[in-house]
C-alpha positions in Angstrom: 21.8 4.0 4.7 21.5 5.8 1.4 17.9 7.0 0.6 16.2 9.2 -1.9 12.7 10.7 -1.7 9.9 10.8 -4.2 7.2 13.4 -3.5 5.1 16.2 -4.9 5.4 20.0 -5.0 3.2 21.0 -2.0 4.6 23.7 0.3 1.6 23.5 2.5 1.1 19.9 3.6 4.1 17.9 2.4 6.8 20.3 3.4 6.3 19.8 7.2 7.3 16.2 6.8 10.6 17.2 5.2 11.2 20.0 7.6 11.0 17.6 10.5 12.9 14.8 8.8 15.8 17.0 7.7 16.0 18.8 11.1 16.1 15.6 13.1 17.6 12.9 10.9 19.6 14.4 8.0 22.8 13.5 9.7 21.6 9.9 10.4 20.7 9.0 6.8 22.5 9.8 3.6 19.9 11.6 1.5 21.0 11.3 -2.1 18.3 13.2 -3.9 14.7 14.5 -3.6 12.6 14.2 -6.8 9.4 16.3 -6.9 6.5 15.8 -9.2 3.7 18.3 -9.9 1.2 18.5 -7.1 -1.6 16.0 -7.6 0.1 14.7 -10.7 -2.0 14.7 -13.8 -5.1 16.0 -12.0 -6.6 18.9 -14.0 -5.8 22.3 -12.4 -9.3 23.7 -12.8 -10.8 20.6 -11.3 -8.3 20.9 -8.4 -9.1 24.5 -7.8 -12.9 23.8 -7.8 -12.4 21.0 -5.3 -10.3 23.1 -2.9 -12.7 26.0 -3.1 -15.5 23.7 -2.2 -13.6 22.2 0.7 -12.2 25.4 2.2 -14.8 27.9 1.2 -14.1 31.5 0.0 -12.4 32.7 3.1 -10.4 29.6 3.7 -9.4 29.5 0.0 -8.0 33.0 0.3 -5.9 32.0 3.3 -4.6 29.0 1.4 -3.8 31.2 -1.7 -2.0 33.7 0.6 0.2 31.0 1.9 1.0 29.8 -1.6 1.8 33.3 -2.8 4.1 33.8 0.2 5.9 30.6 -0.5 6.6 31.6 -4.1 7.7 35.1 -3.2 10.1 34.0 -0.4 11.3 30.8 -2.0 14.5 32.4 -3.4 15.7 33.7 -0.1 18.7 31.7 1.4 18.0 29.6 4.5 20.4 27.8 6.8 20.0 24.3 8.3 17.8 24.3 11.4 16.1 27.5 10.3 12.8 26.1 11.5 10.6 27.3 8.7 11.1 27.0 4.9 8.9 28.2 2.1 9.4 25.4 -0.4 11.0 22.0 -0.5 13.6 23.2 -2.9 14.6 25.9 -0.5 14.9 23.3 2.3 17.0 21.0 0.2 19.3 23.9 -0.8 19.9 24.7 2.9 20.9 21.2 3.6 22.9 20.7 0.4 20.6 17.9 -0.9 20.2 17.6 -4.7 16.7 18.4 -5.8 14.9 18.2 -9.1 11.4 18.6 -10.6 10.4 15.5 -12.6 7.3 14.3 -14.5 6.4 10.7 -14.0 8.8 8.7 -11.9 8.1 5.8 -14.2 9.7 7.5 -17.1 12.8 5.7 -18.4 15.1 8.7 -17.9 14.2 8.9 -14.2 14.7 5.2 -13.7 18.1 5.6 -15.3 19.0 8.3 -12.8 17.9 6.1 -9.9 20.2 3.3 -11.1 23.1 5.7 -11.3 22.5 7.1 -7.7 22.2 3.6 -6.3 20.1 4.4 -3.3 19.5 1.6 -0.8 15.8 2.6 -0.6 13.4 4.9 -2.2 10.9 6.7 0.1 7.6 7.9 -1.2 5.9 10.8 0.6 2.7 11.7 -1.1 4.0 10.8 -4.5 1.1 11.3 -6.9 1.9 8.4 -9.2 1.5 4.7 -9.0 5.0 3.2 -9.3 5.5 0.5 -11.8 7.1 -2.8 -11.0 10.4 -2.0 -12.8 11.0 1.0 -10.5 9.8 -0.9 -7.4 12.5 -3.5 -8.0 15.4 -1.1 -8.4 16.5 -0.3 -4.8 17.9 -3.3 -3.0 16.1 -2.5 0.3 12.8 -1.6 -1.5 10.5 1.3 -2.0 8.8 2.5 1.2 5.6 4.6 1.4 3.9 6.4 4.2 0.1 6.7 4.3 -1.7 8.7 6.9 -4.3 6.2 7.9 -4.6 2.8 9.6 -4.4 0.7 6.4 -6.2 -1.2 5.0 -8.9 1.3 6.1 -9.0 4.7 4.5 -7.1 3.9 1.3 -7.1 6.5 -1.4 -7.3 10.3 -1.3 -7.5 12.6 1.7 -7.3 10.0 4.5 -7.1 12.7 7.2 -10.4 14.3 6.1 -12.2 11.0 6.1 -10.9 9.9 9.5 -12.2 13.2 10.9 -15.5 12.8 8.9 -16.1 9.4 10.5 -15.5 10.6 14.0 -12.2 8.9 14.6 -10.4 9.9 17.8 -7.0 9.3 16.3 -5.5 9.7 12.9 -3.4 6.7 11.8 -0.2 6.3 10.0 1.0 3.2 8.1 4.5 2.8 6.6 4.7 -0.1 4.2 6.7 -1.6 1.3 5.2 -0.5 -2.0 3.6 -3.1 -4.2 2.0 -3.1 -7.6 -1.4 -2.4 -6.0 -1.7 0.9 -4.2 -1.4 0.7 -0.4 -1.3 -3.1 -0.3 2.4 -3.9 0.4 3.6 -5.5 3.6 3.4 -3.1 6.5 6.4 -2.1 8.5 4.8 0.2 11.1 1.4 1.4 12.3 1.0 4.2 14.7 -1.5 6.9 15.6 -1.8 10.5 16.7 -4.7 11.8 18.8 -6.9 14.4 17.2 -7.0 17.5 19.5 -10.4 18.9 20.5 -11.5 21.5 18.0 -8.5 20.8 15.7 -8.9 21.9 12.1 -8.1 19.6 9.2 -5.4 22.0 8.1 -3.6 21.9 11.5 -4.0 18.1 11.9 -2.5 17.4 8.4 0.6 19.5 9.1 1.0 18.1 12.6 0.6 14.5 11.4 3.2 15.0 8.7 5.8 15.8 11.3 4.7 12.8 13.3 5.0 10.7 10.2 8.6 11.9 9.7 9.5 10.6 13.1 7.8 7.3 12.3 9.6 7.0 9.0 13.0 7.5 10.7 12.2 4.6 13.1 11.4 2.4 10.1 14.5 3.4 8.1 16.7 2.8 11.1 15.3 -0.7 11.4 15.7 -1.3 7.6 19.3 -0.1 7.8 20.0 -2.5 10.7 18.1 -5.4 9.1 15.8 -5.6 12.1 12.6 -4.5 10.4 9.5 -6.7 10.9 6.9 -7.0 8.2 3.3 -7.9 8.7 0.4 -8.4 6.4 -2.8 -6.4 6.5 -6.2 -7.9 6.1 -7.3 -6.4 2.8 -10.9 -7.7 3.3 -11.2 -5.0 5.9 -10.1 -2.3 3.5 -12.1 0.9 2.7 -11.3 3.3 -0.1 -12.2 7.0 -0.5 -11.8 9.7 -3.2 -12.2 13.5 -3.0 -15.4 14.3 -1.0 -18.5 15.4 -2.8 -20.2 18.8 -2.1 -22.7 16.9 0.0 -20.0 15.2 2.1 -18.2 18.6 2.6 -21.5 20.1 3.8 -21.9 17.2 6.2 -18.3 17.7 7.4 -19.2 21.3 8.3 -22.6 20.3 9.8 -20.8 18.1 12.2 -18.9 21.0 13.6 -15.6 20.1 11.8 -13.5 22.9 10.3 -11.1 22.5 7.3 -9.0 25.6 8.3 
């Protein structure tokens, strides 16, 4: 089956998904293209920096900044398939010979024209920071598929892993679903969960759950390719929605003995 990915430029928390997927399943699926939008889309950079500083604190923010600097400095080095670690998604794609491009909004007419020309069977969204319009959703014959790291319809919105830890969940969920005009409300294709390890940090859990999500996505794509996928509806009346936590909620996260990094 021919697929293409829509994602965002995040070498910290999105890249692990692709490292796992490419290493395990690049030979099983024909990956036509990876399109990468700016991290967090249109979110103002200063606002994002303030939010991350508040979440990780000064020391944690330095650790995050150090990782980002490393990724930029080493991104140009050549890597081979199965290298295990990559610094950026672009570096990973180059290693596997998969076309990669930076884009603005995936709803732009020029991007949709490119999608038509590539003729993917399905588009897979992994943390794409834009809401896809109906015109784009209807392009691939086998649909647009999204992964959300929560047990939808609970924990819609931003930072679902943070909120599951905040509310004392023992497991972090994953839902793979067809995309619809309303965010996180398409028919579900798979729901799974991953146990939260004792004392695990938010940083470690996000990266570990992304790799688990790649395995789940491969299961779904295999079923879609074979025509054996089973769709099921989610009870939207049970839904909850969250945005970026406030300073008070971050303080409470720490007070409960939870660590971001």
